[in-house]
ROLOGU-866645 format. One record per atom (N, C-alpha, C): x, y, z; chain; residue number from 1; atom name. Coordinates in pm, whole numbers. Layout:
N
+--------+--------+--------+--------+-----+-------+
|   east |  north |     up | cadena | num | atomo |
+--------+--------+--------+--------+-----+-------+
|      X |      Y |      Z |      A | NUM |    CA |
...
+--------+--------+--------+--------+-----+-------+
***
This chain:
112
+--------+--------+--------+--------+-----+-------+
|   east |  north |     up | cadena | num | atomo |
+--------+--------+--------+--------+-----+-------+
|  11942 |  10516 |  12012 |      A |   1 |     N |
|  11808 |  10565 |  11990 |      A |   1 |    CA |
|  11709 |  10449 |  11977 |      A |   1 |     C |
|  11743 |  10346 |  11902 |      A |   2 |     N |
|  11652 |  10234 |  11883 |      A |   2 |    CA |
|  11629 |  10161 |  12015 |      A |   2 |     C |
|  11733 |  10153 |  12099 |      A |   3 |     N |
|  11716 |  10088 |  12228 |      A |   3 |    CA |
|  11622 |  10168 |  12318 |      A |   3 |     C |
|  11629 |  10298 |  12310 |      A |   4 |     N |
|  11540 |  10383 |  12390 |      A |   4 |    CA |
|  11395 |  10364 |  12347 |      A |   4 |     C |
|  11372 |  10359 |  12218 |      A |   5 |     N |
|  11237 |  10339 |  12167 |      A |   5 |    CA |
|  11184 |  10202 |  12207 |      A |   5 |     C |
|  11268 |  10102 |  12194 |      A |   6 |     N |
|  11226 |   9966 |  12229 |      A |   6 |    CA |
|  11197 |   9954 |  12378 |      A |   6 |     C |
|  11281 |  10014 |  12460 |      A |   7 |     N |
|  11259 |  10009 |  12604 |      A |   7 |    CA |
|  11129 |  10079 |  12643 |      A |   7 |     C |
|  11100 |  10192 |  12582 |      A |   8 |     N |
|  10975 |  10263 |  12611 |      A |   8 |    CA |
|  10854 |  10184 |  12562 |      A |   8 |     C |
|  10870 |  10116 |  12450 |      A |   9 |     N |
|  10761 |  10033 |  12398 |      A |   9 |    CA |
|  10730 |   9918 |  12493 |      A |   9 |     C |
|  10834 |   9851 |  12540 |      A |  10 |     N |
|  10814 |   9742 |  12635 |      A |  10 |    CA |
|  10753 |   9792 |  12765 |      A |  10 |     C |
|  10798 |   9907 |  12813 |      A |  11 |     N |
|  10741 |   9964 |  12935 |      A |  11 |    CA |
|  10593 |   9996 |  12916 |      A |  11 |     C |
|  10557 |  10051 |  12800 |      A |  12 |     N |
|  10416 |  10081 |  12773 |      A |  12 |    CA |
|  10333 |   9954 |  12764 |      A |  12 |     C |
|  10391 |   9848 |  12707 |      A |  13 |     N |
|  10319 |   9720 |  12701 |      A |  13 |    CA |
|  10299 |   9661 |  12840 |      A |  13 |     C |
|  10398 |   9675 |  12926 |      A |  14 |     N |
|  10384 |   9627 |  13064 |      A |  14 |    CA |
|  10271 |   9701 |  13135 |      A |  14 |     C |
|  10268 |   9832 |  13119 |      A |  15 |     N |
|  10162 |   9911 |  13181 |      A |  15 |    CA |
|  10025 |   9874 |  13126 |      A |  15 |     C |
|  10016 |   9856 |  12996 |      A |  16 |     N |
|   9887 |   9819 |  12936 |      A |  16 |    CA |
|   9842 |   9681 |  12981 |      A |  16 |     C |
|   9937 |   9589 |  12998 |      A |  17 |     N |
|   9903 |   9454 |  13041 |      A |  17 |    CA |
|   9849 |   9454 |  13184 |      A |  17 |     C |
|   9899 |   9545 |  13267 |      A |  18 |     N |
|   9853 |   9555 |  13406 |      A |  18 |    CA |
|   9733 |   9648 |  13421 |      A |  18 |     C |
|   9677 |   9695 |  13311 |      A |  19 |     N |
|   9563 |   9788 |  13311 |      A |  19 |    CA |
|   9593 |   9915 |  13390 |      A |  19 |     C |
|   9715 |   9965 |  13374 |      A |  20 |     N |
|   9756 |  10089 |  13439 |      A |  20 |    CA |
|   9764 |  10197 |  13331 |      A |  20 |     C |
|   9724 |  10317 |  13367 |      A |  21 |     N |
|   9730 |  10428 |  13272 |      A |  21 |    CA |
|   9875 |  10452 |  13231 |      A |  21 |     C |
|   9894 |  10473 |  13101 |      A |  22 |     N |
|  10029 |  10494 |  13048 |      A |  22 |    CA |
|  10063 |  10642 |  13058 |      A |  22 |     C |
|  10157 |  10673 |  13147 |      A |  23 |     N |
|  10203 |  10810 |  13164 |      A |  23 |    CA |
|  10355 |  10811 |  13150 |      A |  23 |     C |
|  10408 |  10928 |  13127 |      A |  24 |     N |
|  10552 |  10942 |  13114 |      A |  24 |    CA |
|  10626 |  10905 |  13242 |      A |  24 |     C |
|  10568 |  10941 |  13356 |      A |  25 |     N |
|  10631 |  10910 |  13484 |      A |  25 |    CA |
|  10635 |  10760 |  13510 |      A |  25 |     C |
|  10528 |  10691 |  13475 |      A |  26 |     N |
|  10524 |  10546 |  13498 |      A |  26 |    CA |
|  10619 |  10472 |  13405 |      A |  26 |     C |
|  10629 |  10519 |  13280 |      A |  27 |     N |
|  10725 |  10458 |  13186 |      A |  27 |    CA |
|  10866 |  10480 |  13238 |      A |  27 |     C |
|  10895 |  10603 |  13286 |      A |  28 |     N |
|  11028 |  10633 |  13340 |      A |  28 |    CA |
|  11059 |  10549 |  13463 |      A |  28 |     C |
|  10959 |  10523 |  13546 |      A |  29 |     N |
|  10979 |  10441 |  13665 |      A |  29 |    CA |
|  11014 |  10298 |  13627 |      A |  29 |     C |
|  10945 |  10243 |  13530 |      A |  30 |     N |
|  10974 |  10107 |  13486 |      A |  30 |    CA |
|  11114 |  10100 |  13425 |      A |  30 |     C |
|  11149 |  10198 |  13345 |      A |  31 |     N |
|  11281 |  10199 |  13283 |      A |  31 |    CA |
|  11392 |  10213 |  13387 |      A |  31 |     C |
|  11367 |  10293 |  13490 |      A |  32 |     N |
|  11466 |  10309 |  13597 |      A |  32 |    CA |
|  11482 |  10179 |  13674 |      A |  32 |     C |
|  11371 |  10110 |  13700 |      A |  33 |     N |
|  11376 |   9981 |  13771 |      A |  33 |    CA |
|  11448 |   9875 |  13688 |      A |  33 |     C |
|  11439 |   9886 |  13557 |      A |  34 |     N |
|  11505 |   9790 |  13469 |      A |  34 |    CA |
|  11651 |   9826 |  13445 |      A |  34 |     C |
|  11690 |   9944 |  13487 |      A |  35 |     N |
|  11827 |   9986 |  13468 |      A |  35 |    CA |
|  11858 |  10034 |  13327 |      A |  35 |     C |
|  11756 |  10085 |  13260 |      A |  36 |     N |
|  11773 |  10134 |  13122 |      A |  36 |    CA |
|  11778 |  10286 |  13126 |      A |  36 |     C |
|  11884 |  10342 |  13071 |      A |  37 |     N |
|  11897 |  10487 |  13063 |      A |  37 |    CA |
|  11848 |  10534 |  12926 |      A |  37 |     C |
|  11752 |  10625 |  12927 |      A |  38 |     N |
|  11700 |  10684 |  12804 |      A |  38 |    CA |
|  11701 |  10835 |  12818 |      A |  38 |     C |
|  11692 |  10902 |  12707 |      A |  39 |     N |
|  11680 |  11048 |  12710 |      A |  39 |    CA |
|  11548 |  11083 |  12779 |      A |  39 |     C |
|  11544 |  11191 |  12853 |      A |  40 |     N |
|  11425 |  11224 |  12932 |      A |  40 |    CA |
|  11298 |  11249 |  12851 |      A |  40 |     C |
|  11310 |  11279 |  12722 |      A |  41 |     N |
|  11190 |  11308 |  12643 |      A |  41 |    CA |
|  11118 |  11182 |  12595 |      A |  41 |     C |
|  11186 |  11067 |  12591 |      A |  42 |     N |
|  11125 |  10946 |  12537 |      A |  42 |    CA |
|  11001 |  10901 |  12613 |      A |  42 |     C |
|  11004 |  10887 |  12747 |      A |  43 |     N |
|  10883 |  10841 |  12816 |      A |  43 |    CA |
|  10762 |  10931 |  12793 |      A |  43 |     C |
|  10781 |  11062 |  12799 |      A |  44 |     N |
|  10667 |  11152 |  12779 |      A |  44 |    CA |
|  10619 |  11149 |  12634 |      A |  44 |     C |
|  10711 |  11131 |  12541 |      A |  45 |     N |
|  10673 |  11121 |  12400 |      A |  45 |    CA |
|  10586 |  10998 |  12375 |      A |  45 |     C |
|  10628 |  10885 |  12430 |      A |  46 |     N |
|  10549 |  10762 |  12413 |      A |  46 |    CA |
|  10415 |  10772 |  12484 |      A |  46 |     C |
|  10413 |  10830 |  12603 |      A |  47 |     N |
|  10287 |  10846 |  12676 |      A |  47 |    CA |
|  10190 |  10934 |  12599 |      A |  47 |     C |
|  10241 |  11040 |  12539 |      A |  48 |     N |
|  10156 |  11131 |  12462 |      A |  48 |    CA |
|  10102 |  11061 |  12337 |      A |  48 |     C |
|  10187 |  10981 |  12273 |      A |  49 |     N |
|  10144 |  10912 |  12151 |      A |  49 |    CA |
|  10042 |  10802 |  12180 |      A |  49 |     C |
|  10048 |  10743 |  12298 |      A |  50 |     N |
|   9961 |  10630 |  12329 |      A |  50 |    CA |
|   9843 |  10667 |  12418 |      A |  50 |     C |
|   9826 |  10795 |  12450 |      A |  51 |     N |
|   9720 |  10831 |  12543 |      A |  51 |    CA |
|   9580 |  10803 |  12490 |      A |  51 |     C |
|   9560 |  10809 |  12361 |      A |  52 |     N |
|   9426 |  10785 |  12307 |      A |  52 |    CA |
|   9412 |  10647 |  12242 |      A |  52 |     C |
|   9517 |  10565 |  12251 |      A |  53 |     N |
|   9513 |  10434 |  12187 |      A |  53 |    CA |
|   9479 |  10326 |  12289 |      A |  53 |     C |
|   9399 |  10231 |  12245 |      A |  54 |     N |
|   9370 |  10113 |  12325 |      A |  54 |    CA |
|   9472 |  10006 |  12286 |      A |  54 |     C |
|   9576 |   9992 |  12366 |      A |  55 |     N |
|   9690 |   9906 |  12332 |      A |  55 |    CA |
|   9647 |   9761 |  12318 |      A |  55 |     C |
|   9565 |   9712 |  12409 |      A |  56 |     N |
|   9524 |   9572 |  12401 |      A |  56 |    CA |
|   9445 |   9543 |  12274 |      A |  56 |     C |
|   9357 |   9633 |  12238 |      A |  57 |     N |
|   9279 |   9614 |  12115 |      A |  57 |    CA |
|   9370 |   9623 |  11993 |      A |  57 |     C |
|   9466 |   9713 |  11997 |      A |  58 |     N |
|   9559 |   9730 |  11887 |      A |  58 |    CA |
|   9639 |   9601 |  11864 |      A |  58 |     C |
|   9679 |   9535 |  11973 |      A |  59 |     N |
|   9758 |   9412 |  11961 |      A |  59 |    CA |
|   9671 |   9296 |  11914 |      A |  59 |     C |
|   9552 |   9283 |  11968 |      A |  60 |     N |
|   9468 |   9168 |  11934 |      A |  60 |    CA |
|   9406 |   9180 |  11795 |      A |  60 |     C |
|   9385 |   9300 |  11746 |      A |  61 |     N |
|   9322 |   9319 |  11615 |      A |  61 |    CA |
|   9423 |   9348 |  11505 |      A |  61 |     C |
|   9546 |   9312 |  11525 |      A |  62 |     N |
|   9649 |   9351 |  11430 |      A |  62 |    CA |
|   9629 |   9289 |  11291 |      A |  62 |     C |
|   9578 |   9168 |  11283 |      A |  63 |     N |
|   9562 |   9104 |  11153 |      A |  63 |    CA |
|   9423 |   9113 |  11096 |      A |  63 |     C |
|   9326 |   9160 |  11174 |      A |  64 |     N |
|   9188 |   9158 |  11126 |      A |  64 |    CA |
|   9161 |   9265 |  11021 |      A |  64 |     C |
|   9234 |   9373 |  11019 |      A |  65 |     N |
|   9208 |   9481 |  10924 |      A |  65 |    CA |
|   9268 |   9455 |  10787 |      A |  65 |     C |
|   9355 |   9359 |  10775 |      A |  66 |     N |
|   9424 |   9337 |  10648 |      A |  66 |    CA |
|   9330 |   9285 |  10542 |      A |  66 |     C |
|   9249 |   9186 |  10571 |      A |  67 |     N |
|   9163 |   9128 |  10470 |      A |  67 |    CA |
|   9022 |   9181 |  10472 |      A |  67 |     C |
|   8988 |   9265 |  10565 |      A |  68 |     N |
|   8850 |   9310 |  10579 |      A |  68 |    CA |
|   8807 |   9403 |  10466 |      A |  68 |     C |
|   8889 |   9494 |  10426 |      A |  69 |     N |
|   8849 |   9591 |  10324 |      A |  69 |    CA |
|   8826 |   9524 |  10187 |      A |  69 |     C |
|   8916 |   9441 |  10138 |      A |  70 |     N |
|   8888 |   9377 |  10010 |      A |  70 |    CA |
|   8768 |   9284 |  10016 |      A |  70 |     C |
|   8748 |   9217 |  10127 |      A |  71 |     N |
|   8635 |   9126 |  10138 |      A |  71 |    CA |
|   8504 |   9205 |  10134 |      A |  71 |     C |
|   8499 |   9316 |  10202 |      A |  72 |     N |
|   8378 |   9398 |  10201 |      A |  72 |    CA |
|   8355 |   9457 |  10063 |      A |  72 |     C |
|   8460 |   9500 |   9998 |      A |  73 |     N |
|   8445 |   9555 |   9864 |      A |  73 |    CA |
|   8400 |   9449 |   9764 |      A |  73 |     C |
|   8449 |   9330 |   9779 |      A |  74 |     N |
|   8410 |   9221 |   9691 |      A |  74 |    CA |
|   8266 |   9180 |   9713 |      A |  74 |     C |
|   8222 |   9182 |   9837 |      A |  75 |     N |
|   8085 |   9146 |   9868 |      A |  75 |    CA |
|   7989 |   9251 |   9812 |      A |  75 |     C |
|   8026 |   9376 |   9823 |      A |  76 |     N |
|   7940 |   9482 |   9771 |      A |  76 |    CA |
|   7934 |   9475 |   9619 |      A |  76 |     C |
|   8044 |   9445 |   9555 |      A |  77 |     N |
|   8044 |   9435 |   9410 |      A |  77 |    CA |
|   7964 |   9315 |   9362 |      A |  77 |     C |
|   7967 |   9207 |   9438 |      A |  78 |     N |
|   7890 |   9089 |   9401 |      A |  78 |    CA |
|   7741 |   9110 |   9425 |      A |  78 |     C |
|   7705 |   9187 |   9527 |      A |  79 |     N |
|   7565 |   9211 |   9558 |      A |  79 |    CA |
|   7502 |   9310 |   9460 |      A |  79 |     C |
|   7579 |   9401 |   9405 |      A |  80 |     N |
|   7525 |   9503 |   9316 |      A |  80 |    CA |
|   7463 |   9445 |   9190 |      A |  80 |     C |
|   7527 |   9353 |   9117 |      A |  81 |     N |
|   7462 |   9299 |   8998 |      A |  81 |    CA |
|   7338 |   9217 |   9032 |      A |  81 |     C |
|   7338 |   9148 |   9145 |      A |  82 |     N |
|   7223 |   9067 |   9182 |      A |  82 |    CA |
|   7104 |   9156 |   9212 |      A |  82 |     C |
|   7126 |   9271 |   9271 |      A |  83 |     N |
|   7017 |   9361 |   9304 |      A |  83 |    CA |
|   6968 |   9436 |   9181 |      A |  83 |     C |
|   7054 |   9461 |   9086 |      A |  84 |     N |
|   7018 |   9540 |   8969 |      A |  84 |    CA |
|   6933 |   9467 |   8869 |      A |  84 |     C |
|   6943 |   9337 |   8857 |      A |  85 |     N |
|   6865 |   9261 |   8761 |      A |  85 |    CA |
|   6911 |   9283 |   8619 |      A |  85 |     C |
|   6880 |   9397 |   8560 |      A |  86 |     N |
|   6916 |   9425 |   8421 |      A |  86 |    CA |
|   7064 |   9458 |   8407 |      A |  86 |     C |
|   7126 |   9496 |   8512 |      A |  87 |     N |
|   7268 |   9532 |   8506 |      A |  87 |    CA |
|   7356 |   9408 |   8494 |      A |  87 |     C |
|   7304 |   9293 |   8533 |      A |  88 |     N |
|   7386 |   9171 |   8532 |      A |  88 |    CA |
|   7429 |   9131 |   8391 |      A |  88 |     C |
|   7343 |   9132 |   8288 |      A |  89 |     N |
|   7390 |   9096 |   8155 |      A |  89 |    CA |
|   7492 |   9195 |   8100 |      A |  89 |     C |
|   7477 |   9322 |   8131 |      A |  90 |     N |
|   7572 |   9421 |   8082 |      A |  90 |    CA |
|   7709 |   9399 |   8145 |      A |  90 |     C |
|   7713 |   9353 |   8267 |      A |  91 |     N |
|   7840 |   9331 |   8335 |      A |  91 |    CA |
|   7910 |   9208 |   8280 |      A |  91 |     C |
|   7836 |   9115 |   8221 |      A |  92 |     N |
|   7896 |   8993 |   8170 |      A |  92 |    CA |
|   7964 |   9011 |   8036 |      A |  92 |     C |
|   7939 |   9125 |   7969 |      A |  93 |     N |
|   8006 |   9149 |   7842 |      A |  93 |    CA |
|   8156 |   9156 |   7867 |      A |  93 |     C |
|   8228 |   9085 |   7784 |      A |  94 |     N |
|   8371 |   9080 |   7804 |      A |  94 |    CA |
|   8436 |   9206 |   7750 |      A |  94 |     C |
|   8511 |   9270 |   7839 |      A |  95 |     N |
|   8582 |   9390 |   7798 |      A |  95 |    CA |
|   8711 |   9348 |   7731 |      A |  95 |     C |
|   8753 |   9420 |   7629 |      A |  96 |     N |
|   8880 |   9384 |   7565 |      A |  96 |    CA |
|   8994 |   9405 |   7663 |      A |  96 |     C |
|   9082 |   9305 |   7669 |      A |  97 |     N |
|   9195 |   9313 |   7760 |      A |  97 |    CA |
|   9300 |   9406 |   7703 |      A |  97 |     C |
|   9359 |   9487 |   7787 |      A |  98 |     N |
|   9465 |   9575 |   7736 |      A |  98 |    CA |
|   9585 |   9491 |   7693 |      A |  98 |     C |
|   9647 |   9536 |   7586 |      A |  99 |     N |
|   9762 |   9462 |   7536 |      A |  99 |    CA |
|   9878 |   9477 |   7634 |      A |  99 |     C |
|   9941 |   9364 |   7660 |      A | 100 |     N |
|  10053 |   9366 |   7751 |      A | 100 |    CA |
|  10179 |   9408 |   7677 |      A | 100 |     C |
|  10259 |   9484 |   7746 |      A | 101 |     N |
|  10386 |   9522 |   7686 |      A | 101 |    CA |
|  10480 |   9402 |   7690 |      A | 101 |     C |
|  10547 |   9381 |   7582 |      A | 102 |     N |
|  10639 |   9270 |   7578 |      A | 102 |    CA |
|  10781 |   9323 |   7595 |      A | 102 |     C |
|  10865 |   9238 |   7647 |      A | 103 |     N |
|  11005 |   9275 |   7665 |      A | 103 |    CA |
|  11082 |   9237 |   7539 |      A | 103 |     C |
|  11052 |   9308 |   7431 |      A | 104 |     N |
|  11121 |   9281 |   7305 |      A | 104 |    CA |
|  11263 |   9336 |   7312 |      A | 104 |     C |
|  11350 |   9273 |   7234 |      A | 105 |     N |
|  11487 |   9321 |   7222 |      A | 105 |    CA |
|  11482 |   9445 |   7136 |      A | 105 |     C |
|  11523 |   9557 |   7189 |      A | 106 |     N |
|  11514 |   9683 |   7116 |      A | 106 |    CA |
|  11648 |   9715 |   7050 |      A | 106 |     C |
|  11728 |   9615 |   7022 |      A | 107 |     N |
|  11852 |   9638 |   6951 |      A | 107 |    CA |
|  11971 |   9656 |   7043 |      A | 107 |     C |
|  11948 |   9654 |   7170 |      A | 108 |     N |
|  12061 |   9664 |   7262 |      A | 108 |    CA |
|  12033 |   9575 |   7382 |      A | 108 |     C |
|  12138 |   9534 |   7446 |      A | 109 |     N |
|  12124 |   9448 |   7561 |      A | 109 |    CA |
|  12190 |   9513 |   7682 |      A | 109 |     C |
|  12172 |   9452 |   7793 |      A | 110 |     N |
|  12225 |   9505 |   7916 |      A | 110 |    CA |
|  12378 |   9501 |   7917 |      A | 110 |     C |
|  12433 |   9397 |   7858 |      A | 111 |     N |
|  12578 |   9381 |   7863 |      A | 111 |    CA |
|  12645 |   9403 |   7729 |      A | 111 |     C |
|  12583 |   9472 |   7635 |      A | 112 |     N |
|  12644 |   9499 |   7502 |      A | 112 |    CA |
|  12746 |   9608 |   7511 |      A | 112 |     C |
+--------+--------+--------+--------+-----+-------+
***
């Protein structure tokens, strides 16, 4: 099963690299030319899953979404006190830190 999925993935990447529409028939043709036997539903399943995806953009933007959300959230949080004026001193008040739970010995050990 994993080999079938991997073969269909590679076939879809080949089609996307050549700017060819990803269809079940084209994936099956590439797999047949490569000598890979897969269940007949795999090519159509992959084609259906990838019909609305831009494969090249998906590959090139794979790492850009990881840090974008926290950076945008941090920028918005930093801009809010500066815009508020009076809200900045209230935000500087130190909130009491929650007490951390300690790993005290509760009278028994793991190996007792």
